[in-house]
Biopython code that builds the backbone (N, CA, C, O; Angstrom):
import numpy as np
from Bio.PDB.StructureBuilder import StructureBuilder

atoms = [
    (1, "MET", "N", (96.544, 104.946, 97.232)),
    (1, "MET", "CA", (96.104, 103.723, 96.623)),
    (1, "MET", "C", (94.698, 103.907, 96.088)),
    (1, "MET", "O", (93.816, 104.398, 96.792)),
    (2, "LEU", "N", (94.495, 103.521, 94.869)),
    (2, "LEU", "CA", (93.171, 103.598, 94.298)),
    (2, "LEU", "C", (92.287, 102.597, 95.013)),
    (2, "LEU", "O", (92.679, 101.451, 95.232)),
    (3, "GLY", "N", (91.110, 103.031, 95.369)),
    (3, "GLY", "CA", (90.218, 102.132, 96.098)),
    (3, "GLY", "C", (90.122, 102.480, 97.566)),
    (3, "GLY", "O", (89.157, 102.097, 98.226)),
    (4, "ARG", "N", (91.092, 103.191, 98.089)),
    (4, "ARG", "CA", (91.033, 103.674, 99.475)),
    (4, "ARG", "C", (91.113, 105.179, 99.410)),
    (4, "ARG", "O", (92.095, 105.735, 98.917)),
    (5, "GLU", "N", (90.099, 105.834, 99.897)),
    (5, "GLU", "CA", (90.055, 107.277, 99.841)),
    (5, "GLU", "C", (90.248, 107.845, 101.242)),
    (5, "GLU", "O", (89.605, 107.412, 102.198)),
    (6, "VAL", "N", (91.134, 108.808, 101.342)),
    (6, "VAL", "CA", (91.370, 109.483, 102.604)),
    (6, "VAL", "C", (91.145, 110.972, 102.372)),
    (6, "VAL", "O", (91.744, 111.562, 101.473)),
    (7, "VAL", "N", (90.293, 111.569, 103.171)),
    (7, "VAL", "CA", (90.056, 113.002, 103.081)),
    (7, "VAL", "C", (90.923, 113.667, 104.130)),
    (7, "VAL", "O", (90.839, 113.349, 105.316)),
    (8, "LEU", "N", (91.757, 114.596, 103.684)),
    (8, "LEU", "CA", (92.661, 115.296, 104.588)),
    (8, "LEU", "C", (92.257, 116.754, 104.654)),
    (8, "LEU", "O", (91.843, 117.339, 103.654)),
    (9, "ARG", "N", (92.379, 117.340, 105.835)),
    (9, "ARG", "CA", (92.114, 118.766, 105.978)),
    (9, "ARG", "C", (93.148, 119.370, 106.904)),
    (9, "ARG", "O", (93.644, 118.725, 107.829)),
    (10, "GLU", "N", (93.462, 120.634, 106.630)),
    (10, "GLU", "CA", (94.432, 121.323, 107.480)),
    (10, "GLU", "C", (93.821, 121.573, 108.849)),
    (10, "GLU", "O", (92.631, 121.864, 108.970)),
    (11, "ASP", "N", (94.647, 121.456, 109.871)),
    (11, "ASP", "CA", (94.155, 121.653, 111.228)),
    (11, "ASP", "C", (95.310, 122.133, 112.100)),
    (11, "ASP", "O", (96.168, 121.338, 112.484)),
    (12, "HIS", "N", (95.339, 123.409, 112.413)),
    (12, "HIS", "CA", (96.365, 123.985, 113.299)),
    (12, "HIS", "C", (97.785, 123.690, 112.820)),
    (12, "HIS", "O", (98.626, 123.249, 113.603)),
    (13, "GLY", "N", (98.051, 123.932, 111.543)),
    (13, "GLY", "CA", (99.398, 123.753, 111.021)),
    (13, "GLY", "C", (99.750, 122.325, 110.671)),
    (13, "GLY", "O", (100.887, 122.048, 110.288)),
    (14, "GLY", "N", (98.813, 121.420, 110.791)),
    (14, "GLY", "CA", (99.053, 120.026, 110.433)),
    (14, "GLY", "C", (97.923, 119.530, 109.574)),
    (14, "GLY", "O", (97.181, 120.322, 108.993)),
    (15, "VAL", "N", (97.789, 118.251, 109.489)),
    (15, "VAL", "CA", (96.746, 117.645, 108.670)),
    (15, "VAL", "C", (96.007, 116.632, 109.517)),
    (15, "VAL", "O", (96.618, 115.872, 110.268)),
    (16, "ARG", "N", (94.686, 116.624, 109.393)),
    (16, "ARG", "CA", (93.859, 115.642, 110.090)),
    (16, "ARG", "C", (93.110, 114.844, 109.037)),
    (16, "ARG", "O", (92.611, 115.407, 108.062)),
    (17, "ALA", "N", (93.032, 113.556, 109.229)),
    (17, "ALA", "CA", (92.313, 112.683, 108.306)),
    (17, "ALA", "C", (90.891, 112.476, 108.785)),
    (17, "ALA", "O", (90.635, 112.378, 109.985)),
    (18, "ASP", "N", (89.973, 112.412, 107.840)),
    (18, "ASP", "CA", (88.590, 112.069, 108.138)),
    (18, "ASP", "C", (88.369, 110.622, 107.704)),
    (18, "ASP", "O", (89.252, 110.012, 107.101)),
    (19, "GLY", "N", (87.223, 110.088, 108.000)),
    (19, "GLY", "CA", (86.907, 108.727, 107.587)),
    (19, "GLY", "C", (87.585, 107.704, 108.477)),
    (19, "GLY", "O", (87.638, 107.868, 109.695)),
    (20, "GLU", "N", (88.102, 106.650, 107.870)),
    (20, "GLU", "CA", (88.665, 105.553, 108.659)),
    (20, "GLU", "C", (89.904, 105.943, 109.452)),
    (20, "GLU", "O", (90.311, 105.222, 110.363)),
    (21, "PHE", "N", (90.507, 107.078, 109.114)),
    (21, "PHE", "CA", (91.711, 107.509, 109.818)),
    (21, "PHE", "C", (91.436, 108.665, 110.773)),
    (21, "PHE", "O", (92.376, 109.296, 111.257)),
    (22, "ALA", "N", (90.174, 108.953, 111.054)),
    (22, "ALA", "CA", (89.810, 110.116, 111.864)),
    (22, "ALA", "C", (90.384, 110.057, 113.282)),
    (22, "ALA", "O", (90.576, 111.101, 113.906)),
    (23, "HIS", "N", (90.659, 108.873, 113.794)),
    (23, "HIS", "CA", (91.180, 108.742, 115.154)),
    (23, "HIS", "C", (92.652, 109.126, 115.254)),
    (23, "HIS", "O", (93.181, 109.255, 116.359)),
    (24, "GLN", "N", (93.321, 109.311, 114.116)),
    (24, "GLN", "CA", (94.743, 109.636, 114.130)),
    (24, "GLN", "C", (94.946, 111.076, 114.586)),
    (24, "GLN", "O", (94.103, 111.938, 114.338)),
    (25, "ALA", "N", (96.032, 111.324, 115.232)),
    (25, "ALA", "CA", (96.360, 112.675, 115.702)),
    (25, "ALA", "C", (96.731, 113.568, 114.521)),
    (25, "ALA", "O", (97.024, 113.082, 113.428)),
    (26, "VAL", "N", (96.714, 114.859, 114.753)),
    (26, "VAL", "CA", (97.152, 115.807, 113.733)),
    (26, "VAL", "C", (98.652, 115.631, 113.540)),
    (26, "VAL", "O", (99.412, 115.607, 114.508)),
    (27, "VAL", "N", (99.071, 115.509, 112.284)),
    (27, "VAL", "CA", (100.496, 115.371, 111.978)),
    (27, "VAL", "C", (100.867, 116.402, 110.918)),
    (27, "VAL", "O", (100.019, 116.799, 110.119)),
    (28, "PRO", "N", (102.112, 116.833, 110.903)),
    (28, "PRO", "CA", (102.530, 117.751, 109.842)),
    (28, "PRO", "C", (102.327, 117.093, 108.474)),
    (28, "PRO", "O", (102.589, 115.902, 108.310)),
    (29, "ALA", "N", (101.866, 117.862, 107.505)),
    (29, "ALA", "CA", (101.571, 117.324, 106.182)),
    (29, "ALA", "C", (102.793, 116.633, 105.568)),
    (29, "ALA", "O", (102.663, 115.567, 104.967)),
    (30, "ALA", "N", (103.972, 117.232, 105.715)),
    (30, "ALA", "CA", (105.173, 116.643, 105.132)),
    (30, "ALA", "C", (105.451, 115.256, 105.712)),
    (30, "ALA", "O", (105.875, 114.349, 104.995)),
    (31, "ARG", "N", (105.214, 115.101, 106.988)),
    (31, "ARG", "CA", (105.443, 113.795, 107.624)),
    (31, "ARG", "C", (104.449, 112.764, 107.092)),
    (31, "ARG", "O", (104.813, 111.615, 106.842)),
    (32, "LEU", "N", (103.204, 113.175, 106.923)),
    (32, "LEU", "CA", (102.188, 112.281, 106.392)),
    (32, "LEU", "C", (102.568, 111.808, 104.989)),
    (32, "LEU", "O", (102.469, 110.620, 104.679)),
    (33, "VAL", "N", (103.004, 112.748, 104.139)),
    (33, "VAL", "CA", (103.403, 112.402, 102.778)),
    (33, "VAL", "C", (104.621, 111.487, 102.806)),
    (33, "VAL", "O", (104.662, 110.494, 102.080)),
    (34, "GLN", "N", (105.611, 111.805, 103.631)),
    (34, "GLN", "CA", (106.812, 110.977, 103.715)),
    (34, "GLN", "C", (106.465, 109.542, 104.118)),
    (34, "GLN", "O", (106.961, 108.590, 103.515)),
    (35, "GLU", "N", (105.628, 109.389, 105.121)),
    (35, "GLU", "CA", (105.266, 108.049, 105.576)),
    (35, "GLU", "C", (104.459, 107.300, 104.513)),
    (35, "GLU", "O", (104.631, 106.095, 104.331)),
    (36, "ALA", "N", (103.581, 108.016, 103.817)),
    (36, "ALA", "CA", (102.805, 107.379, 102.746)),
    (36, "ALA", "C", (103.726, 106.911, 101.623)),
    (36, "ALA", "O", (103.565, 105.806, 101.104)),
    (37, "LEU", "N", (104.689, 107.747, 101.248)),
    (37, "LEU", "CA", (105.622, 107.365, 100.184)),
    (37, "LEU", "C", (106.514, 106.203, 100.617)),
    (37, "LEU", "O", (106.846, 105.337, 99.807)),
    (38, "THR", "N", (106.893, 106.185, 101.863)),
    (38, "THR", "CA", (107.688, 105.066, 102.383)),
    (38, "THR", "C", (106.883, 103.773, 102.308)),
    (38, "THR", "O", (107.422, 102.726, 101.948)),
    (39, "ASP", "N", (105.594, 103.840, 102.646)),
    (39, "ASP", "CA", (104.721, 102.668, 102.535)),
    (39, "ASP", "C", (104.576, 102.217, 101.085)),
    (39, "ASP", "O", (104.574, 101.019, 100.802)),
    (40, "VAL", "N", (104.456, 103.177, 100.168)),
    (40, "VAL", "CA", (104.358, 102.846, 98.743)),
    (40, "VAL", "C", (105.609, 102.085, 98.310)),
    (40, "VAL", "O", (105.517, 101.062, 97.630)),
    (41, "ARG", "N", (106.775, 102.589, 98.706)),
    (41, "ARG", "CA", (108.027, 101.937, 98.340)),
    (41, "ARG", "C", (108.085, 100.514, 98.898)),
    (41, "ARG", "O", (108.445, 99.579, 98.183)),
    (42, "ARG", "N", (107.731, 100.351, 100.173)),
    (42, "ARG", "CA", (107.759, 99.019, 100.799)),
    (42, "ARG", "C", (106.838, 98.030, 100.094)),
    (42, "ARG", "O", (107.149, 96.843, 99.996)),
    (43, "SER", "N", (105.722, 98.517, 99.613)),
    (43, "SER", "CA", (104.740, 97.637, 98.970)),
    (43, "SER", "C", (105.111, 97.311, 97.532)),
    (43, "SER", "O", (104.465, 96.466, 96.913)),
    (44, "GLY", "N", (106.128, 97.955, 96.989)),
    (44, "GLY", "CA", (106.544, 97.703, 95.617)),
    (44, "GLY", "C", (105.697, 98.437, 94.590)),
    (44, "GLY", "O", (105.790, 98.170, 93.392)),
    (45, "MET", "N", (104.870, 99.362, 95.065)),
    (45, "MET", "CA", (104.015, 100.122, 94.154)),
    (45, "MET", "C", (104.720, 101.404, 93.724)),
    (45, "MET", "O", (105.833, 101.698, 94.161)),
    (46, "ARG", "N", (104.046, 102.160, 92.858)),
    (46, "ARG", "CA", (104.580, 103.430, 92.371)),
    (46, "ARG", "C", (103.541, 104.511, 92.597)),
    (46, "ARG", "O", (102.390, 104.210, 92.913)),
    (47, "ILE", "N", (103.937, 105.775, 92.437)),
    (47, "ILE", "CA", (103.027, 106.896, 92.648)),
    (47, "ILE", "C", (103.027, 107.812, 91.428)),
    (47, "ILE", "O", (104.054, 108.028, 90.786)),
    (48, "VAL", "N", (101.852, 108.340, 91.132)),
    (48, "VAL", "CA", (101.681, 109.403, 90.149)),
    (48, "VAL", "C", (101.129, 110.586, 90.948)),
    (48, "VAL", "O", (99.972, 110.557, 91.367)),
    (49, "PRO", "N", (101.936, 111.619, 91.162)),
    (49, "PRO", "CA", (101.547, 112.703, 92.075)),
    (49, "PRO", "C", (100.552, 113.694, 91.475)),
    (49, "PRO", "O", (100.950, 114.739, 90.961)),
    (50, "VAL", "N", (99.262, 113.371, 91.539)),
    (50, "VAL", "CA", (98.241, 114.291, 91.041)),
    (50, "VAL", "C", (97.926, 115.389, 92.054)),
    (50, "VAL", "O", (97.386, 116.430, 91.680)),
    (51, "CYS", "N", (98.247, 115.179, 93.306)),
    (51, "CYS", "CA", (98.042, 116.190, 94.345)),
    (51, "CYS", "C", (99.171, 117.217, 94.255)),
    (51, "CYS", "O", (100.342, 116.837, 94.275)),
    (52, "PRO", "N", (98.845, 118.512, 94.155)),
    (52, "PRO", "CA", (99.892, 119.536, 94.052)),
    (52, "PRO", "C", (100.859, 119.528, 95.243)),
    (52, "PRO", "O", (102.054, 119.763, 95.065)),
    (53, "TYR", "N", (100.362, 119.263, 96.440)),
    (53, "TYR", "CA", (101.244, 119.240, 97.605)),
    (53, "TYR", "C", (102.249, 118.101, 97.492)),
    (53, "TYR", "O", (103.438, 118.290, 97.749)),
    (54, "VAL", "N", (101.775, 116.929, 97.111)),
    (54, "VAL", "CA", (102.664, 115.766, 96.968)),
    (54, "VAL", "C", (103.666, 116.017, 95.840)),
    (54, "VAL", "O", (104.842, 115.680, 95.975)),
    (55, "ALA", "N", (103.218, 116.597, 94.742)),
    (55, "ALA", "CA", (104.125, 116.901, 93.627)),
    (55, "ALA", "C", (105.251, 117.832, 94.080)),
    (55, "ALA", "O", (106.414, 117.620, 93.737)),
    (56, "LYS", "N", (104.898, 118.864, 94.854)),
    (56, "LYS", "CA", (105.912, 119.804, 95.349)),
    (56, "LYS", "C", (106.856, 119.110, 96.330)),
    (56, "LYS", "O", (108.064, 119.348, 96.307)),
    (57, "TYR", "N", (106.305, 118.250, 97.193)),
    (57, "TYR", "CA", (107.137, 117.492, 98.134)),
    (57, "TYR", "C", (108.157, 116.652, 97.371)),
    (57, "TYR", "O", (109.328, 116.590, 97.748)),
    (58, "LEU", "N", (107.709, 116.009, 96.301)),
    (58, "LEU", "CA", (108.604, 115.160, 95.519)),
    (58, "LEU", "C", (109.690, 115.966, 94.809)),
    (58, "LEU", "O", (110.807, 115.479, 94.634)),
    (59, "GLU", "N", (109.373, 117.186, 94.402)),
    (59, "GLU", "CA", (110.386, 118.060, 93.802)),
    (59, "GLU", "C", (111.500, 118.365, 94.791)),
    (59, "GLU", "O", (112.665, 118.464, 94.406)),
    (60, "ARG", "N", (111.147, 118.512, 96.060)),
    (60, "ARG", "CA", (112.120, 118.866, 97.096)),
    (60, "ARG", "C", (112.792, 117.648, 97.717)),
    (60, "ARG", "O", (113.807, 117.787, 98.400)),
    (61, "ASN", "N", (112.243, 116.458, 97.492)),
    (61, "ASN", "CA", (112.759, 115.237, 98.120)),
    (61, "ASN", "C", (112.991, 114.178, 97.060)),
    (61, "ASN", "O", (112.147, 113.308, 96.843)),
    (62, "GLU", "N", (114.116, 114.252, 96.414)),
    (62, "GLU", "CA", (114.419, 113.392, 95.270)),
    (62, "GLU", "C", (114.600, 111.922, 95.629)),
    (62, "GLU", "O", (114.687, 111.080, 94.735)),
    (63, "GLU", "N", (114.659, 111.595, 96.918)),
    (63, "GLU", "CA", (114.865, 110.191, 97.289)),
    (63, "GLU", "C", (113.684, 109.291, 96.911)),
    (63, "GLU", "O", (113.786, 108.067, 96.992)),
    (64, "PHE", "N", (112.564, 109.897, 96.499)),
    (64, "PHE", "CA", (111.407, 109.104, 96.078)),
    (64, "PHE", "C", (111.240, 109.094, 94.560)),
    (64, "PHE", "O", (110.229, 108.602, 94.059)),
    (65, "ALA", "N", (112.206, 109.625, 93.825)),
    (65, "ALA", "CA", (112.119, 109.679, 92.358)),
    (65, "ALA", "C", (112.015, 108.283, 91.739)),
    (65, "ALA", "O", (111.415, 108.113, 90.678)),
    (66, "ASP", "N", (112.595, 107.301, 92.399)),
    (66, "ASP", "CA", (112.600, 105.940, 91.842)),
    (66, "ASP", "C", (111.226, 105.267, 91.876)),
    (66, "ASP", "O", (111.028, 104.239, 91.230)),
    (67, "ILE", "N", (110.286, 105.830, 92.615)),
    (67, "ILE", "CA", (108.945, 105.240, 92.676)),
    (67, "ILE", "C", (107.893, 106.187, 92.100)),
    (67, "ILE", "O", (106.695, 105.961, 92.267)),
    (68, "THR", "N", (108.338, 107.246, 91.423)),
    (68, "THR", "CA", (107.435, 108.277, 90.918)),
    (68, "THR", "C", (107.335, 108.219, 89.399)),
    (68, "THR", "O", (108.344, 108.172, 88.696)),
    (69, "ASP", "N", (106.090, 108.222, 88.905)),
    (69, "ASP", "CA", (105.828, 108.302, 87.473)),
    (69, "ASP", "C", (105.212, 109.667, 87.181)),
    (69, "ASP", "O", (104.570, 110.255, 88.051)),
    (70, "PRO", "N", (105.405, 110.176, 85.959)),
    (70, "PRO", "CA", (104.880, 111.511, 85.641)),
    (70, "PRO", "C", (103.355, 111.513, 85.503)),
    (70, "PRO", "O", (102.735, 110.490, 85.212)),
    (71, "VAL", "N", (102.779, 112.682, 85.719)),
    (71, "VAL", "CA", (101.357, 112.873, 85.473)),
    (71, "VAL", "C", (101.212, 113.181, 83.986)),
    (71, "VAL", "O", (101.560, 114.270, 83.531)),
    (72, "THR", "N", (100.703, 112.229, 83.248)),
    (72, "THR", "CA", (100.485, 112.413, 81.818)),
    (72, "THR", "C", (99.061, 112.927, 81.593)),
    (72, "THR", "O", (98.237, 112.854, 82.505)),
    (73, "PRO", "N", (98.757, 113.441, 80.410)),
    (73, "PRO", "CA", (97.429, 114.023, 80.173)),
    (73, "PRO", "C", (96.255, 113.081, 80.457)),
    (73, "PRO", "O", (95.181, 113.538, 80.849)),
    (74, "GLU", "N", (96.443, 111.791, 80.266)),
    (74, "GLU", "CA", (95.324, 110.872, 80.486)),
    (74, "GLU", "C", (95.110, 110.509, 81.955)),
    (74, "GLU", "O", (94.065, 109.953, 82.294)),
    (75, "VAL", "N", (96.060, 110.802, 82.830)),
    (75, "VAL", "CA", (95.953, 110.403, 84.240)),
    (75, "VAL", "C", (94.742, 111.019, 84.946)),
    (75, "VAL", "O", (93.988, 110.280, 85.578)),
    (76, "PRO", "N", (94.519, 112.339, 84.871)),
    (76, "PRO", "CA", (93.345, 112.889, 85.572)),
    (76, "PRO", "C", (92.024, 112.281, 85.079)),
    (76, "PRO", "O", (91.130, 112.020, 85.883)),
    (77, "HIS", "N", (91.897, 112.057, 83.773)),
    (77, "HIS", "CA", (90.669, 111.449, 83.231)),
    (77, "HIS", "C", (90.504, 110.026, 83.743)),
    (77, "HIS", "O", (89.418, 109.640, 84.175)),
    (78, "ARG", "N", (91.578, 109.247, 83.694)),
    (78, "ARG", "CA", (91.510, 107.860, 84.162)),
    (78, "ARG", "C", (91.162, 107.790, 85.648)),
    (78, "ARG", "O", (90.348, 106.967, 86.066)),
    (79, "LEU", "N", (91.785, 108.657, 86.435)),
    (79, "LEU", "CA", (91.516, 108.688, 87.863)),
    (79, "LEU", "C", (90.046, 109.009, 88.143)),
    (79, "LEU", "O", (89.397, 108.353, 88.958)),
    (80, "LYS", "N", (89.538, 110.027, 87.453)),
    (80, "LYS", "CA", (88.145, 110.422, 87.636)),
    (80, "LYS", "C", (87.213, 109.267, 87.249)),
    (80, "LYS", "O", (86.232, 109.002, 87.944)),
    (81, "THR", "N", (87.514, 108.592, 86.159)),
    (81, "THR", "CA", (86.692, 107.465, 85.703)),
    (81, "THR", "C", (86.725, 106.325, 86.721)),
    (81, "THR", "O", (85.677, 105.773, 87.055)),
    (82, "GLU", "N", (87.894, 105.969, 87.213)),
    (82, "GLU", "CA", (88.016, 104.857, 88.162)),
    (82, "GLU", "C", (87.381, 105.191, 89.496)),
    (82, "GLU", "O", (86.764, 104.327, 90.120)),
    (83, "LEU", "N", (87.519, 106.423, 89.942)),
    (83, "LEU", "CA", (86.898, 106.801, 91.211)),
    (83, "LEU", "C", (85.372, 106.786, 91.100)),
    (83, "LEU", "O", (84.686, 106.481, 92.076)),
    (84, "ARG", "N", (84.840, 107.109, 89.935)),
    (84, "ARG", "CA", (83.400, 107.054, 89.734)),
    (84, "ARG", "C", (82.861, 105.638, 89.897)),
    (84, "ARG", "O", (81.748, 105.451, 90.388)),
    (85, "THR", "N", (83.638, 104.645, 89.493)),
    (85, "THR", "CA", (83.174, 103.259, 89.583)),
    (85, "THR", "C", (83.162, 102.772, 91.020)),
    (85, "THR", "O", (82.514, 101.769, 91.319)),
    (86, "LEU", "N", (83.863, 103.455, 91.918)),
    (86, "LEU", "CA", (83.920, 103.049, 93.322)),
    (86, "LEU", "C", (82.740, 103.568, 94.133)),
    (86, "LEU", "O", (82.484, 103.085, 95.235)),
    (87, "THR", "N", (82.024, 104.544, 93.597)),
    (87, "THR", "CA", (80.906, 105.121, 94.353)),
    (87, "THR", "C", (79.577, 104.549, 93.933)),
    (87, "THR", "O", (78.541, 104.933, 94.475)),
]
sb = StructureBuilder()
sb.init_structure("model")
sb.init_model(0)
sb.init_chain("A")
sb.init_seg("    ")
for serial, (resi, resn, name, xyz) in enumerate(atoms, 1):
    if name == "N":
        sb.init_residue(resn, " ", resi, " ")
    sb.init_atom(name, np.array(xyz, "f"), 0.0, 1.0, " ", f" {name:<3s}", serial, name[0])
structure = sb.get_structure()
């Protein structure tokens, strides 16, 4: 979600979140992505997978195709511009 930033880092074969989610346990990256996509679907929102890991996950898990939009050339520029306004 734009406006909420989560920093993730690999930790012993899983992913650990920093910031507001730092208290969460290490979870496998695939599980984190799956749960995030499930939340996106429940909220009625859509995803544009700019993260290479998420893009690869979506290639292997077609059940989220209905909530996925393509990364078009203007997406990285727009994202960078919008994130700049948040800082």
